[in-house]
C-alpha positions, 0 to 999 in steps of 0.5 A, spaced: 962 280 734 959 285 738 954 284 744 949 290 745 945 290 751 938 294 750 935 296 757 929 300 759 930 305 765 929 304 772 922 306 775 921 313 774 916 318 778 911 318 773 911 310 772 910 310 779 904 315 778 902 311 772 902 318 767 904 318 760 912 321 760 915 321 753 919 327 753 917 329 760 923 329 764 922 325 771 927 322 776 928 315 778 924 313 784 927 309 790 925 303 787 928 305 780 934 306 783 934 299 787 933 296 780 939 300 777 943 297 782 941 290 781 942 291 774 949 293 775 950 287 779 948 283 774 952 286 769 959 286 773 961 279 769 959 281 762 965 285 761 961 292 759 966 296 755 961 302 753 955 305 756 950 309 752 944 313 755 938 317 753 939 324 755 933 324 759 934 323 767 930 317 768 935 313 763 941 317 765 940 316 772 940 308 771 946 308 766 950 312 771 948 308 777 951 302 772 957 306 770 959 307 777 959 300 779 963 298 773 967 304 773 965 307 766 963 313 763 956 315 760 956 317 753 949 321 752 945 321 745 939 324 745 937 320 739 935 314 743 930 318 748 923 316 748 918 318 742 914 324 743 907 322 745 904 329 743 898 332 747 898 325 751 904 327 755 902 328 762 895 324 762 894 319 767 892 312 764 886 312 768 884 318 764 886 315 758 882 308 759 876 312 761 876 317 755 880 314 750 880 307 751 879 305 744 884 310 741 889 308 746 888 300 744 888 302 736 895 306 737 898 300 741 896 296 735 899 300 730 902 307 732 903 309 724 895 308 722 893 311 729 897 316 732 896 320 738 894 328 737 901 331 735 905 325 737 912 325 734 912 322 726 913 315 727 918 315 721 922 321 724 923 316 730 925 310 726 930 314 722 933 317 728 934 310 732 936 307 725 942 312 725 944 311 732 944 304 731 949 304 725 953 308 729 953 303 735 955 298 730 961 302 728 964 302 735 970 299 737 968 296 743 965 289 743 960 289 749 956 295 750 950 297 754 944 302 751 940 305 756 933 308 753 926 307 754 920 302 752 919 306 745 926 307 743 929 300 745 923 297 742 924 301 736 931 298 735 929 291 736 924 293 730 930 295 726 934 289 728 929 284 726 926 288 720 919 289 722 916 296 721 915 301 726 908 299 726 910 293 731 913 298 736 908 296 741 908 288 740 914 288 745 914 289 752 920 291 757 919 292 764 923 297 768 931 295 767 929 289 763 934 287 758 934 285 751 941 282 747 943 283 740 949 279 737 952 283 731 957 281 727 956 287 722 953 283 716 948 280 721 944 282 727 941 276 732 936 278 738 938 273 743 933 275 748 928 280 750 926 283 757 930 279 761 928 281 768 931 276 773 936 281 776 930 285 778 926 279 781 932 277 785 933 284 788 926 284 790 926 278 793 932 280 798 929 287 800 
């Protein structure tokens, strides 16, 4: 039996500025670092044995913060980096709402039918996530933390629940929001999605 935690990275510089990131490689903010520390404290009692992170800085910094607390190493896998959002990377959400609001909402409803200009092919995105998931399930460790991005961890949820990748944005993950999948090889079961009580507790104390 495996307990696989999926986590979105902490707040990044572009999250704070409300700018589309995708493959743009930004750092965590001070708030994001605090979120990662709160996540690490929450995971102390979960007996995490392996941490796998996207290669992008905002995910790796989050994973490294947790790893330092849990005395673990971070395994980097670029297959769980965010989807490439094409020409929309670097655009502010304010600009999008003013100039392409309908396209944006259509894309959220179905990124396959309404792709962004020059975005990564959704089926290529799904394929790399599916290959990653198959490898994770072969890991000898029973308690695993995966640190990725809103798109990549929600894509993994789509795969686990046998949903099409067009459902990618039907979920939401806050910064350091956790989802848990319990896997026994023949069956994968989602136990919860976007647990963020660790962050809420942290910021009540700050």
